[in-house]
PDBQT receptor file of N, H, CA, C and O in Angstrom, charges set to zero:
ATOM      1  N   MET A   1      91.491  98.923 100.920  1.00  0.00    +0.000 N 
ATOM      2  CA  MET A   1      91.099  97.826 101.778  1.00  0.00    +0.000 C 
ATOM      3  C   MET A   1      89.659  98.077 102.205  1.00  0.00    +0.000 C 
ATOM      4  O   MET A   1      89.277  99.208 102.505  1.00  0.00    +0.000 OA
ATOM      5  N   LYS A   2      88.869  97.014 102.230  1.00  0.00    +0.000 N 
ATOM      6  H   LYS A   2      89.180  96.095 101.986  1.00  0.00    +0.000 HD
ATOM      7  CA  LYS A   2      87.456  97.118 102.593  1.00  0.00    +0.000 C 
ATOM      8  C   LYS A   2      87.272  96.878 104.087  1.00  0.00    +0.000 C 
ATOM      9  O   LYS A   2      87.742  95.884 104.640  1.00  0.00    +0.000 OA
ATOM     10  N   LEU A   3      86.573  97.821 104.726  1.00  0.00    +0.000 N 
ATOM     11  H   LEU A   3      86.192  98.629 104.277  1.00  0.00    +0.000 HD
ATOM     12  CA  LEU A   3      86.251  97.738 106.143  1.00  0.00    +0.000 C 
ATOM     13  C   LEU A   3      84.759  97.965 106.320  1.00  0.00    +0.000 C 
ATOM     14  O   LEU A   3      84.071  98.402 105.397  1.00  0.00    +0.000 OA
ATOM     15  N   THR A   4      84.272  97.666 107.509  1.00  0.00    +0.000 N 
ATOM     16  H   THR A   4      84.831  97.312 108.259  1.00  0.00    +0.000 HD
ATOM     17  CA  THR A   4      82.932  98.077 107.906  1.00  0.00    +0.000 C 
ATOM     18  C   THR A   4      83.109  99.052 109.059  1.00  0.00    +0.000 C 
ATOM     19  O   THR A   4      83.695  98.706 110.085  1.00  0.00    +0.000 OA
ATOM     20  N   VAL A   5      82.603 100.271 108.893  1.00  0.00    +0.000 N 
ATOM     21  H   VAL A   5      82.127 100.552 108.060  1.00  0.00    +0.000 HD
ATOM     22  CA  VAL A   5      82.721 101.304 109.911  1.00  0.00    +0.000 C 
ATOM     23  C   VAL A   5      81.313 101.678 110.376  1.00  0.00    +0.000 C 
ATOM     24  O   VAL A   5      80.512 102.208 109.606  1.00  0.00    +0.000 OA
ATOM     25  N   ASN A   6      81.033 101.398 111.629  1.00  0.00    +0.000 N 
ATOM     26  H   ASN A   6      81.684 100.967 112.254  1.00  0.00    +0.000 HD
ATOM     27  CA  ASN A   6      79.705 101.655 112.196  1.00  0.00    +0.000 C 
ATOM     28  C   ASN A   6      78.593 101.059 111.325  1.00  0.00    +0.000 C 
ATOM     29  O   ASN A   6      77.547 101.674 111.113  1.00  0.00    +0.000 OA
ATOM     30  N   GLY A   7      78.850  99.852 110.830  1.00  0.00    +0.000 N 
ATOM     31  H   GLY A   7      79.699  99.353 111.002  1.00  0.00    +0.000 HD
ATOM     32  CA  GLY A   7      77.846  99.127 110.065  1.00  0.00    +0.000 C 
ATOM     33  C   GLY A   7      77.768  99.474 108.591  1.00  0.00    +0.000 C 
ATOM     34  O   GLY A   7      76.920  98.937 107.877  1.00  0.00    +0.000 OA
ATOM     35  N   THR A   8      78.646 100.373 108.112  1.00  0.00    +0.000 N 
ATOM     36  H   THR A   8      79.334 100.809 108.692  1.00  0.00    +0.000 HD
ATOM     37  CA  THR A   8      78.625 100.809 106.721  1.00  0.00    +0.000 C 
ATOM     38  C   THR A   8      79.936 100.445 106.039  1.00  0.00    +0.000 C 
ATOM     39  O   THR A   8      81.008 100.603 106.624  1.00  0.00    +0.000 OA
ATOM     40  N   ALA A   9      79.853  99.961 104.813  1.00  0.00    +0.000 N 
ATOM     41  H   ALA A   9      78.983  99.832 104.338  1.00  0.00    +0.000 HD
ATOM     42  CA  ALA A   9      81.062  99.610 104.059  1.00  0.00    +0.000 C 
ATOM     43  C   ALA A   9      81.903 100.859 103.818  1.00  0.00    +0.000 C 
ATOM     44  O   ALA A   9      81.376 101.935 103.539  1.00  0.00    +0.000 OA
ATOM     45  N   HIS A  10      83.230 100.694 103.930  1.00  0.00    +0.000 N 
ATOM     46  H   HIS A  10      83.659  99.819 104.156  1.00  0.00    +0.000 HD
ATOM     47  CA  HIS A  10      84.162 101.805 103.715  1.00  0.00    +0.000 C 
ATOM     48  C   HIS A  10      85.414 101.263 103.050  1.00  0.00    +0.000 C 
ATOM     49  O   HIS A  10      85.921 100.205 103.423  1.00  0.00    +0.000 OA
ATOM     50  N   GLU A  11      85.907 101.997 102.065  1.00  0.00    +0.000 N 
ATOM     51  H   GLU A  11      85.495 102.856 101.762  1.00  0.00    +0.000 HD
ATOM     52  CA  GLU A  11      87.155 101.652 101.379  1.00  0.00    +0.000 C 
ATOM     53  C   GLU A  11      88.255 102.543 101.939  1.00  0.00    +0.000 C 
ATOM     54  O   GLU A  11      88.225 103.759 101.749  1.00  0.00    +0.000 OA
ATOM     55  N   LEU A  12      89.228 101.949 102.629  1.00  0.00    +0.000 N 
ATOM     56  H   LEU A  12      89.253 100.961 102.784  1.00  0.00    +0.000 HD
ATOM     57  CA  LEU A  12      90.299 102.702 103.283  1.00  0.00    +0.000 C 
ATOM     58  C   LEU A  12      91.494 102.869 102.378  1.00  0.00    +0.000 C 
ATOM     59  O   LEU A  12      91.991 101.905 101.796  1.00  0.00    +0.000 OA
ATOM     60  N   GLY A  13      91.954 104.107 102.262  1.00  0.00    +0.000 N 
ATOM     61  H   GLY A  13      91.551 104.891 102.734  1.00  0.00    +0.000 HD
ATOM     62  CA  GLY A  13      93.211 104.396 101.574  1.00  0.00    +0.000 C 
ATOM     63  C   GLY A  13      94.279 104.613 102.631  1.00  0.00    +0.000 C 
ATOM     64  O   GLY A  13      94.208 104.015 103.705  1.00  0.00    +0.000 OA
ATOM     65  N   GLY A  14      95.250 105.439 102.359  1.00  0.00    +0.000 N 
ATOM     66  H   GLY A  14      95.308 105.925 101.486  1.00  0.00    +0.000 HD
ATOM     67  CA  GLY A  14      96.273 105.773 103.350  1.00  0.00    +0.000 C 
ATOM     68  C   GLY A  14      97.162 104.598 103.682  1.00  0.00    +0.000 C 
ATOM     69  O   GLY A  14      97.313 103.667 102.891  1.00  0.00    +0.000 OA
ATOM     70  N   ASP A  15      97.759 104.657 104.886  1.00  0.00    +0.000 N 
ATOM     71  H   ASP A  15      97.636 105.413 105.529  1.00  0.00    +0.000 HD
ATOM     72  CA  ASP A  15      98.723 103.631 105.267  1.00  0.00    +0.000 C 
ATOM     73  C   ASP A  15      98.099 102.429 105.966  1.00  0.00    +0.000 C 
ATOM     74  O   ASP A  15      98.817 101.530 106.404  1.00  0.00    +0.000 OA
ATOM     75  N   GLY A  16      96.766 102.400 106.075  1.00  0.00    +0.000 N 
ATOM     76  H   GLY A  16      96.183 103.130 105.719  1.00  0.00    +0.000 HD
ATOM     77  CA  GLY A  16      96.096 101.223 106.629  1.00  0.00    +0.000 C 
ATOM     78  C   GLY A  16      96.052 101.162 108.137  1.00  0.00    +0.000 C 
ATOM     79  O   GLY A  16      95.750 100.113 108.705  1.00  0.00    +0.000 OA
ATOM     80  N   THR A  17      96.354 102.291 108.812  1.00  0.00    +0.000 N 
ATOM     81  H   THR A  17      96.599 103.144 108.351  1.00  0.00    +0.000 HD
ATOM     82  CA  THR A  17      96.286 102.321 110.271  1.00  0.00    +0.000 C 
ATOM     83  C   THR A  17      94.974 102.965 110.723  1.00  0.00    +0.000 C 
ATOM     84  O   THR A  17      94.244 103.553 109.925  1.00  0.00    +0.000 OA
ATOM     85  N   ILE A  18      94.698 102.839 112.007  1.00  0.00    +0.000 N 
ATOM     86  H   ILE A  18      95.291 102.362 112.655  1.00  0.00    +0.000 HD
ATOM     87  CA  ILE A  18      93.523 103.493 112.574  1.00  0.00    +0.000 C 
ATOM     88  C   ILE A  18      93.638 105.002 112.402  1.00  0.00    +0.000 C 
ATOM     89  O   ILE A  18      92.652 105.659 112.068  1.00  0.00    +0.000 OA
ATOM     90  N   ASP A  19      94.829 105.565 112.625  1.00  0.00    +0.000 N 
ATOM     91  H   ASP A  19      95.630 105.031 112.896  1.00  0.00    +0.000 HD
ATOM     92  CA  ASP A  19      95.035 107.003 112.418  1.00  0.00    +0.000 C 
ATOM     93  C   ASP A  19      94.642 107.423 111.010  1.00  0.00    +0.000 C 
ATOM     94  O   ASP A  19      93.986 108.449 110.829  1.00  0.00    +0.000 OA
ATOM     95  N   ALA A  20      95.036 106.641 110.014  1.00  0.00    +0.000 N 
ATOM     96  H   ALA A  20      95.568 105.808 110.161  1.00  0.00    +0.000 HD
ATOM     97  CA  ALA A  20      94.701 106.964 108.623  1.00  0.00    +0.000 C 
ATOM     98  C   ALA A  20      93.186 106.958 108.421  1.00  0.00    +0.000 C 
ATOM     99  O   ALA A  20      92.647 107.826 107.734  1.00  0.00    +0.000 OA
ATOM    100  N   LEU A  21      92.507 105.997 109.009  1.00  0.00    +0.000 N 
ATOM    101  H   LEU A  21      92.944 105.291 109.568  1.00  0.00    +0.000 HD
ATOM    102  CA  LEU A  21      91.050 105.925 108.895  1.00  0.00    +0.000 C 
ATOM    103  C   LEU A  21      90.410 107.160 109.514  1.00  0.00    +0.000 C 
ATOM    104  O   LEU A  21      89.535 107.776 108.907  1.00  0.00    +0.000 OA
ATOM    105  N   LEU A  22      90.840 107.525 110.717  1.00  0.00    +0.000 N 
ATOM    106  H   LEU A  22      91.551 107.025 111.210  1.00  0.00    +0.000 HD
ATOM    107  CA  LEU A  22      90.259 108.682 111.387  1.00  0.00    +0.000 C 
ATOM    108  C   LEU A  22      90.528 109.963 110.615  1.00  0.00    +0.000 C 
ATOM    109  O   LEU A  22      89.655 110.827 110.529  1.00  0.00    +0.000 OA
ATOM    110  N   ASP A  23      91.731 110.100 110.050  1.00  0.00    +0.000 N 
ATOM    111  H   ASP A  23      92.440 109.398 110.120  1.00  0.00    +0.000 HD
ATOM    112  CA  ASP A  23      92.036 111.264 109.216  1.00  0.00    +0.000 C 
ATOM    113  C   ASP A  23      91.125 111.306 107.992  1.00  0.00    +0.000 C 
ATOM    114  O   ASP A  23      90.602 112.360 107.630  1.00  0.00    +0.000 OA
ATOM    115  N   GLU A  24      90.943 110.153 107.365  1.00  0.00    +0.000 N 
ATOM    116  H   GLU A  24      91.368 109.297 107.659  1.00  0.00    +0.000 HD
ATOM    117  CA  GLU A  24      90.101 110.057 106.170  1.00  0.00    +0.000 C 
ATOM    118  C   GLU A  24      88.652 110.439 106.476  1.00  0.00    +0.000 C 
ATOM    119  O   GLU A  24      87.978 111.067 105.659  1.00  0.00    +0.000 OA
ATOM    120  N   LEU A  25      88.186 110.052 107.660  1.00  0.00    +0.000 N 
ATOM    121  H   LEU A  25      88.734 109.542 108.323  1.00  0.00    +0.000 HD
ATOM    122  CA  LEU A  25      86.807 110.334 108.045  1.00  0.00    +0.000 C 
ATOM    123  C   LEU A  25      86.638 111.728 108.647  1.00  0.00    +0.000 C 
ATOM    124  O   LEU A  25      85.513 112.172 108.877  1.00  0.00    +0.000 OA
ATOM    125  N   GLY A  26      87.750 112.418 108.903  1.00  0.00    +0.000 N 
ATOM    126  H   GLY A  26      88.663 112.057 108.716  1.00  0.00    +0.000 HD
ATOM    127  CA  GLY A  26      87.675 113.750 109.484  1.00  0.00    +0.000 C 
ATOM    128  C   GLY A  26      87.260 113.752 110.941  1.00  0.00    +0.000 C 
ATOM    129  O   GLY A  26      86.698 114.735 111.424  1.00  0.00    +0.000 OA
ATOM    130  N   ALA A  27      87.527 112.670 111.646  1.00  0.00    +0.000 N 
ATOM    131  H   ALA A  27      87.983 111.871 111.254  1.00  0.00    +0.000 HD
ATOM    132  CA  ALA A  27      87.126 112.539 113.051  1.00  0.00    +0.000 C 
ATOM    133  C   ALA A  27      88.031 113.385 113.946  1.00  0.00    +0.000 C 
ATOM    134  O   ALA A  27      89.225 113.529 113.683  1.00  0.00    +0.000 OA
ATOM    135  N   THR A  28      87.452 113.936 114.995  1.00  0.00    +0.000 N 
ATOM    136  H   THR A  28      86.482 113.819 115.209  1.00  0.00    +0.000 HD
ATOM    137  CA  THR A  28      88.220 114.639 116.016  1.00  0.00    +0.000 C 
ATOM    138  C   THR A  28      88.746 113.583 116.974  1.00  0.00    +0.000 C 
ATOM    139  O   THR A  28      88.001 113.061 117.803  1.00  0.00    +0.000 OA
ATOM    140  N   LYS A  29      90.020 113.274 116.858  1.00  0.00    +0.000 N 
ATOM    141  H   LYS A  29      90.625 113.698 116.185  1.00  0.00    +0.000 HD
ATOM    142  CA  LYS A  29      90.603 112.152 117.593  1.00  0.00    +0.000 C 
ATOM    143  C   LYS A  29      90.482 112.300 119.105  1.00  0.00    +0.000 C 
ATOM    144  O   LYS A  29      90.316 111.308 119.815  1.00  0.00    +0.000 OA
ATOM    145  N   ALA A  30      90.564 113.527 119.598  1.00  0.00    +0.000 N 
ATOM    146  H   ALA A  30      90.699 114.332 119.021  1.00  0.00    +0.000 HD
ATOM    147  CA  ALA A  30      90.489 113.743 121.048  1.00  0.00    +0.000 C 
ATOM    148  C   ALA A  30      89.119 113.401 121.615  1.00  0.00    +0.000 C 
ATOM    149  O   ALA A  30      88.974 113.215 122.824  1.00  0.00    +0.000 OA
ATOM    150  N   HIS A  31      88.110 113.317 120.746  1.00  0.00    +0.000 N 
ATOM    151  H   HIS A  31      88.228 113.468 119.765  1.00  0.00    +0.000 HD
ATOM    152  CA  HIS A  31      86.747 113.040 121.193  1.00  0.00    +0.000 C 
ATOM    153  C   HIS A  31      86.224 111.706 120.665  1.00  0.00    +0.000 C 
ATOM    154  O   HIS A  31      85.012 111.503 120.588  1.00  0.00    +0.000 OA
ATOM    155  N   THR A  32      87.122 110.805 120.304  1.00  0.00    +0.000 N 
ATOM    156  H   THR A  32      88.106 110.970 120.367  1.00  0.00    +0.000 HD
ATOM    157  CA  THR A  32      86.733 109.548 119.674  1.00  0.00    +0.000 C 
ATOM    158  C   THR A  32      87.185 108.351 120.498  1.00  0.00    +0.000 C 
ATOM    159  O   THR A  32      88.300 108.327 121.019  1.00  0.00    +0.000 OA
ATOM    160  N   ALA A  33      86.308 107.359 120.610  1.00  0.00    +0.000 N 
ATOM    161  H   ALA A  33      85.403 107.379 120.187  1.00  0.00    +0.000 HD
ATOM    162  CA  ALA A  33      86.651 106.048 121.173  1.00  0.00    +0.000 C 
ATOM    163  C   ALA A  33      86.442 105.036 120.056  1.00  0.00    +0.000 C 
ATOM    164  O   ALA A  33      85.569 105.219 119.207  1.00  0.00    +0.000 OA
ATOM    165  N   LEU A  34      87.235 103.972 120.051  1.00  0.00    +0.000 N 
ATOM    166  H   LEU A  34      87.944 103.823 120.740  1.00  0.00    +0.000 HD
ATOM    167  CA  LEU A  34      87.215 103.087 118.906  1.00  0.00    +0.000 C 
ATOM    168  C   LEU A  34      87.413 101.626 119.299  1.00  0.00    +0.000 C 
ATOM    169  O   LEU A  34      88.201 101.297 120.185  1.00  0.00    +0.000 OA
ATOM    170  N   MET A  35      86.671 100.762 118.610  1.00  0.00    +0.000 N 
ATOM    171  H   MET A  35      86.031 101.029 117.889  1.00  0.00    +0.000 HD
ATOM    172  CA  MET A  35      86.819  99.315 118.763  1.00  0.00    +0.000 C 
ATOM    173  C   MET A  35      87.073  98.709 117.385  1.00  0.00    +0.000 C 
ATOM    174  O   MET A  35      86.492  99.142 116.390  1.00  0.00    +0.000 OA
ATOM    175  N   VAL A  36      87.944  97.708 117.337  1.00  0.00    +0.000 N 
ATOM    176  H   VAL A  36      88.416  97.357 118.145  1.00  0.00    +0.000 HD
ATOM    177  CA  VAL A  36      88.184  96.961 116.105  1.00  0.00    +0.000 C 
ATOM    178  C   VAL A  36      87.880  95.503 116.407  1.00  0.00    +0.000 C 
ATOM    179  O   VAL A  36      88.492  94.898 117.287  1.00  0.00    +0.000 OA
ATOM    180  N   ASN A  37      86.930  94.949 115.669  1.00  0.00    +0.000 N 
ATOM    181  H   ASN A  37      86.433  95.441 114.954  1.00  0.00    +0.000 HD
ATOM    182  CA  ASN A  37      86.507  93.557 115.844  1.00  0.00    +0.000 C 
ATOM    183  C   ASN A  37      86.156  93.255 117.304  1.00  0.00    +0.000 C 
ATOM    184  O   ASN A  37      86.477  92.186 117.821  1.00  0.00    +0.000 OA
ATOM    185  N   GLY A  38      85.498  94.205 117.954  1.00  0.00    +0.000 N 
ATOM    186  H   GLY A  38      85.236  95.074 117.534  1.00  0.00    +0.000 HD
ATOM    187  CA  GLY A  38      85.023  94.003 119.318  1.00  0.00    +0.000 C 
ATOM    188  C   GLY A  38      86.032  94.290 120.407  1.00  0.00    +0.000 C 
ATOM    189  O   GLY A  38      85.731  94.125 121.589  1.00  0.00    +0.000 OA
ATOM    190  N   ASN A  39      87.235  94.719 120.028  1.00  0.00    +0.000 N 
ATOM    191  H   ASN A  39      87.480  94.853 119.067  1.00  0.00    +0.000 HD
ATOM    192  CA  ASN A  39      88.287  95.017 121.011  1.00  0.00    +0.000 C 
ATOM    193  C   ASN A  39      88.579  96.510 121.047  1.00  0.00    +0.000 C 
ATOM    194  O   ASN A  39      88.829  97.124 120.010  1.00  0.00    +0.000 OA
ATOM    195  N   VAL A  40      88.545  97.096 122.249  1.00  0.00    +0.000 N 
ATOM    196  H   VAL A  40      88.341  96.598 123.092  1.00  0.00    +0.000 HD
ATOM    197  CA  VAL A  40      88.879  98.506 122.404  1.00  0.00    +0.000 C 
ATOM    198  C   VAL A  40      90.359  98.706 122.087  1.00  0.00    +0.000 C 
ATOM    199  O   VAL A  40      91.219  97.960 122.555  1.00  0.00    +0.000 OA
ATOM    200  N   VAL A  41      90.632  99.732 121.281  1.00  0.00    +0.000 N 
ATOM    201  H   VAL A  41      89.934 100.338 120.901  1.00  0.00    +0.000 HD
ATOM    202  CA  VAL A  41      92.016 100.069 120.952  1.00  0.00    +0.000 C 
ATOM    203  C   VAL A  41      92.305 101.441 121.557  1.00  0.00    +0.000 C 
ATOM    204  O   VAL A  41      91.693 102.431 121.156  1.00  0.00    +0.000 OA
ATOM    205  N   PRO A  42      93.237 101.515 122.524  1.00  0.00    +0.000 N 
ATOM    206  CA  PRO A  42      93.575 102.799 123.139  1.00  0.00    +0.000 C 
ATOM    207  C   PRO A  42      94.142 103.781 122.115  1.00  0.00    +0.000 C 
ATOM    208  O   PRO A  42      94.827 103.375 121.176  1.00  0.00    +0.000 OA
ATOM    209  N   SER A  43      93.860 105.062 122.293  1.00  0.00    +0.000 N 
ATOM    210  H   SER A  43      93.304 105.392 123.056  1.00  0.00    +0.000 HD
ATOM    211  CA  SER A  43      94.302 106.079 121.332  1.00  0.00    +0.000 C 
ATOM    212  C   SER A  43      95.820 106.101 121.161  1.00  0.00    +0.000 C 
ATOM    213  O   SER A  43      96.314 106.469 120.095  1.00  0.00    +0.000 OA
ATOM    214  N   GLU A  44      96.557 105.716 122.188  1.00  0.00    +0.000 N 
ATOM    215  H   GLU A  44      96.155 105.417 123.054  1.00  0.00    +0.000 HD
ATOM    216  CA  GLU A  44      98.015 105.689 122.085  1.00  0.00    +0.000 C 
ATOM    217  C   GLU A  44      98.501 104.677 121.044  1.00  0.00    +0.000 C 
ATOM    218  O   GLU A  44      99.643 104.759 120.590  1.00  0.00    +0.000 OA
ATOM    219  N   GLN A  45      97.655 103.737 120.667  1.00  0.00    +0.000 N 
ATOM    220  H   GLN A  45      96.727 103.670 121.035  1.00  0.00    +0.000 HD
ATOM    221  CA  GLN A  45      98.037 102.682 119.722  1.00  0.00    +0.000 C 
ATOM    222  C   GLN A  45      97.505 102.908 118.307  1.00  0.00    +0.000 C 
ATOM    223  O   GLN A  45      97.790 102.113 117.411  1.00  0.00    +0.000 OA
ATOM    224  N   TRP A  46      96.746 103.968 118.093  1.00  0.00    +0.000 N 
ATOM    225  H   TRP A  46      96.514 104.614 118.820  1.00  0.00    +0.000 HD
ATOM    226  CA  TRP A  46      96.122 104.173 116.790  1.00  0.00    +0.000 C 
ATOM    227  C   TRP A  46      97.126 104.323 115.654  1.00  0.00    +0.000 C 
ATOM    228  O   TRP A  46      96.884 103.824 114.555  1.00  0.00    +0.000 OA
ATOM    229  N   ALA A  47      98.239 104.994 115.892  1.00  0.00    +0.000 N 
ATOM    230  H   ALA A  47      98.436 105.399 116.785  1.00  0.00    +0.000 HD
ATOM    231  CA  ALA A  47      99.219 105.226 114.821  1.00  0.00    +0.000 C 
ATOM    232  C   ALA A  47      99.949 103.958 114.417  1.00  0.00    +0.000 C 
ATOM    233  O   ALA A  47     100.486 103.874 113.313  1.00  0.00    +0.000 OA
ATOM    234  N   THR A  48      99.973 102.968 115.304  1.00  0.00    +0.000 N 
ATOM    235  H   THR A  48      99.537 103.035 116.201  1.00  0.00    +0.000 HD
ATOM    236  CA  THR A  48     100.740 101.744 115.024  1.00  0.00    +0.000 C 
ATOM    237  C   THR A  48      99.871 100.508 114.850  1.00  0.00    +0.000 C 
ATOM    238  O   THR A  48     100.383  99.423 114.572  1.00  0.00    +0.000 OA
ATOM    239  N   THR A  49      98.556 100.661 115.011  1.00  0.00    +0.000 N 
ATOM    240  H   THR A  49      98.140 101.542 115.237  1.00  0.00    +0.000 HD
ATOM    241  CA  THR A  49      97.665  99.507 114.879  1.00  0.00    +0.000 C 
ATOM    242  C   THR A  49      97.176  99.389 113.436  1.00  0.00    +0.000 C 
ATOM    243  O   THR A  49      96.431 100.246 112.962  1.00  0.00    +0.000 OA
ATOM    244  N   PRO A  50      97.593  98.328 112.735  1.00  0.00    +0.000 N 
ATOM    245  CA  PRO A  50      97.146  98.165 111.354  1.00  0.00    +0.000 C 
ATOM    246  C   PRO A  50      95.717  97.633 111.305  1.00  0.00    +0.000 C 
ATOM    247  O   PRO A  50      95.289  96.865 112.167  1.00  0.00    +0.000 OA
ATOM    248  N   LEU A  51      95.005  98.056 110.293  1.00  0.00    +0.000 N 
ATOM    249  H   LEU A  51      95.353  98.680 109.593  1.00  0.00    +0.000 HD
ATOM    250  CA  LEU A  51      93.692  97.487 110.015  1.00  0.00    +0.000 C 
ATOM    251  C   LEU A  51      93.867  96.455 108.910  1.00  0.00    +0.000 C 
ATOM    252  O   LEU A  51      94.784  96.549 108.093  1.00  0.00    +0.000 OA
ATOM    253  N   ASN A  52      92.978  95.474 108.896  1.00  0.00    +0.000 N 
ATOM    254  H   ASN A  52      92.234  95.397 109.559  1.00  0.00    +0.000 HD
ATOM    255  CA  ASN A  52      93.058  94.395 107.915  1.00  0.00    +0.000 C 
ATOM    256  C   ASN A  52      91.765  94.323 107.120  1.00  0.00    +0.000 C 
ATOM    257  O   ASN A  52      90.715  94.781 107.571  1.00  0.00    +0.000 OA
ATOM    258  N   GLU A  53      91.857  93.751 105.947  1.00  0.00    +0.000 N 
ATOM    259  H   GLU A  53      92.710  93.379 105.580  1.00  0.00    +0.000 HD
ATOM    260  CA  GLU A  53      90.689  93.554 105.094  1.00  0.00    +0.000 C 
ATOM    261  C   GLU A  53      89.544  92.947 105.900  1.00  0.00    +0.000 C 
ATOM    262  O   GLU A  53      89.737  91.981 106.638  1.00  0.00    +0.000 OA
ATOM    263  N   ASN A  54      88.357  93.518 105.752  1.00  0.00    +0.000 N 
ATOM    264  H   ASN A  54      88.199  94.302 105.152  1.00  0.00    +0.000 HD
ATOM    265  CA  ASN A  54      87.109  93.058 106.373  1.00  0.00    +0.000 C 
ATOM    266  C   ASN A  54      87.031  93.281 107.887  1.00  0.00    +0.000 C 
ATOM    267  O   ASN A  54      86.158  92.709 108.540  1.00  0.00    +0.000 OA
ATOM    268  N   ASP A  55      87.926  94.101 108.461  1.00  0.00    +0.000 N 
ATOM    269  H   ASP A  55      88.635  94.565 107.930  1.00  0.00    +0.000 HD
ATOM    270  CA  ASP A  55      87.793  94.444 109.874  1.00  0.00    +0.000 C 
ATOM    271  C   ASP A  55      86.493  95.217 110.098  1.00  0.00    +0.000 C 
ATOM    272  O   ASP A  55      86.005  95.919 109.212  1.00  0.00    +0.000 OA
ATOM    273  N   GLU A  56      85.955  95.068 111.296  1.00  0.00    +0.000 N 
ATOM    274  H   GLU A  56      86.352  94.498 112.016  1.00  0.00    +0.000 HD
ATOM    275  CA  GLU A  56      84.759  95.810 111.698  1.00  0.00    +0.000 C 
ATOM    276  C   GLU A  56      85.166  96.830 112.740  1.00  0.00    +0.000 C 
ATOM    277  O   GLU A  56      85.652  96.481 113.815  1.00  0.00    +0.000 OA
ATOM    278  N   VAL A  57      84.960  98.102 112.407  1.00  0.00    +0.000 N 
ATOM    279  H   VAL A  57      84.565  98.385 111.534  1.00  0.00    +0.000 HD
ATOM    280  CA  VAL A  57      85.353  99.207 113.266  1.00  0.00    +0.000 C 
ATOM    281  C   VAL A  57      84.098  99.887 113.791  1.00  0.00    +0.000 C 
ATOM    282  O   VAL A  57      83.189 100.206 113.026  1.00  0.00    +0.000 OA
ATOM    283  N   GLU A  58      84.054 100.103 115.082  1.00  0.00    +0.000 N 
ATOM    284  H   GLU A  58      84.792  99.843 115.704  1.00  0.00    +0.000 HD
ATOM    285  CA  GLU A  58      82.972 100.865 115.717  1.00  0.00    +0.000 C 
ATOM    286  C   GLU A  58      83.587 102.112 116.317  1.00  0.00    +0.000 C 
ATOM    287  O   GLU A  58      84.520 102.028 117.116  1.00  0.00    +0.000 OA
ATOM    288  N   MET A  59      83.069 103.270 115.934  1.00  0.00    +0.000 N 
ATOM    289  H   MET A  59      82.311 103.339 115.286  1.00  0.00    +0.000 HD
ATOM    290  CA  MET A  59      83.559 104.549 116.435  1.00  0.00    +0.000 C 
ATOM    291  C   MET A  59      82.472 105.250 117.217  1.00  0.00    +0.000 C 
ATOM    292  O   MET A  59      81.310 105.275 116.810  1.00  0.00    +0.000 OA
ATOM    293  N   LEU A  60      82.858 105.814 118.332  1.00  0.00    +0.000 N 
ATOM    294  H   LEU A  60      83.802 105.794 118.662  1.00  0.00    +0.000 HD
ATOM    295  CA  LEU A  60      81.981 106.694 119.094  1.00  0.00    +0.000 C 
ATOM    296  C   LEU A  60      82.648 108.056 119.147  1.00  0.00    +0.000 C 
ATOM    297  O   LEU A  60      83.809 108.171 119.538  1.00  0.00    +0.000 OA
ATOM    298  N   VAL A  61      81.916 109.084 118.754  1.00  0.00    +0.000 N 
ATOM    299  H   VAL A  61      80.972 108.990 118.437  1.00  0.00    +0.000 HD
ATOM    300  CA  VAL A  61      82.445 110.447 118.813  1.00  0.00    +0.000 C 
ATOM    301  C   VAL A  61      81.635 111.192 119.866  1.00  0.00    +0.000 C 
ATOM    302  O   VAL A  61      80.417 111.326 119.755  1.00  0.00    +0.000 OA
ATOM    303  N   PHE A  62      82.329 111.669 120.879  1.00  0.00    +0.000 N 
ATOM    304  H   PHE A  62      83.319 111.560 120.969  1.00  0.00    +0.000 HD
ATOM    305  CA  PHE A  62      81.670 112.358 121.979  1.00  0.00    +0.000 C 
ATOM    306  C   PHE A  62      81.455 113.819 121.621  1.00  0.00    +0.000 C 
ATOM    307  O   PHE A  62      82.355 114.492 121.118  1.00  0.00    +0.000 OA
ATOM    308  N   VAL A  63      80.237 114.299 121.892  1.00  0.00    +0.000 N 
ATOM    309  H   VAL A  63      79.507 113.752 122.301  1.00  0.00    +0.000 HD
ATOM    310  CA  VAL A  63      79.858 115.658 121.579  1.00  0.00    +0.000 C 
ATOM    311  C   VAL A  63      79.350 116.326 122.843  1.00  0.00    +0.000 C 
ATOM    312  O   VAL A  63      78.536 115.756 123.569  1.00  0.00    +0.000 OA
ATOM    313  N   GLY A  64      79.826 117.524 123.106  1.00  0.00    +0.000 N 
ATOM    314  H   GLY A  64      80.488 117.988 122.516  1.00  0.00    +0.000 HD
ATOM    315  CA  GLY A  64      79.369 118.263 124.273  1.00  0.00    +0.000 C 
ATOM    316  C   GLY A  64      78.020 118.920 123.988  1.00  0.00    +0.000 C 
ATOM    317  O   GLY A  64      77.614 119.062 122.835  1.00  0.00    +0.000 OA
ATOM    318  N   GLY A  65      77.364 119.302 125.017  1.00  0.00    +0.000 N 
ATOM    319  H   GLY A  65      77.694 119.187 125.954  1.00  0.00    +0.000 HD
ATOM    320  CA  GLY A  65      76.066 119.974 124.873  1.00  0.00    +0.000 C 
ATOM    321  C   GLY A  65      75.193 119.680 126.058  1.00  0.00    +0.000 C 
ATOM    322  O   GLY A  65      75.607 119.013 127.006  1.00  0.00    +0.000 OA
ATOM    323  N   GLY A  66      74.011 120.169 125.999  1.00  0.00    +0.000 N 
ATOM    324  H   GLY A  66      73.675 120.710 125.228  1.00  0.00    +0.000 HD
ATOM    325  CA  GLY A  66      73.166 119.927 127.152  1.00  0.00    +0.000 C 
ATOM    326  C   GLY A  66      71.749 120.200 126.941  1.00  0.00    +0.000 C 
ATOM    327  O   GLY A  66      70.944 120.027 127.856  1.00  0.00    +0.000 OA
TER     328      GLY A  66
C-alpha cells in the first residue's frame, strides 16, 4: 500500500496498521507521536488503526539531549 510518511513516498507491507508501519521504519514507539491525515492517533490505538492507500502520515520522534 502506498503512503506518504513525513512528505516521502513509502510502500507499506505488513498487516497495514500503524504498528506495522512503525515496526517497518524501526521507530521507537515510546518516543513517537503520530498523525494520520491531520488527526492525532493515540498510541493505544496504533495496533488496531488501519492505514489506507494514499494516507498521509506525520511522525515526530522525540530525542533527549541538551
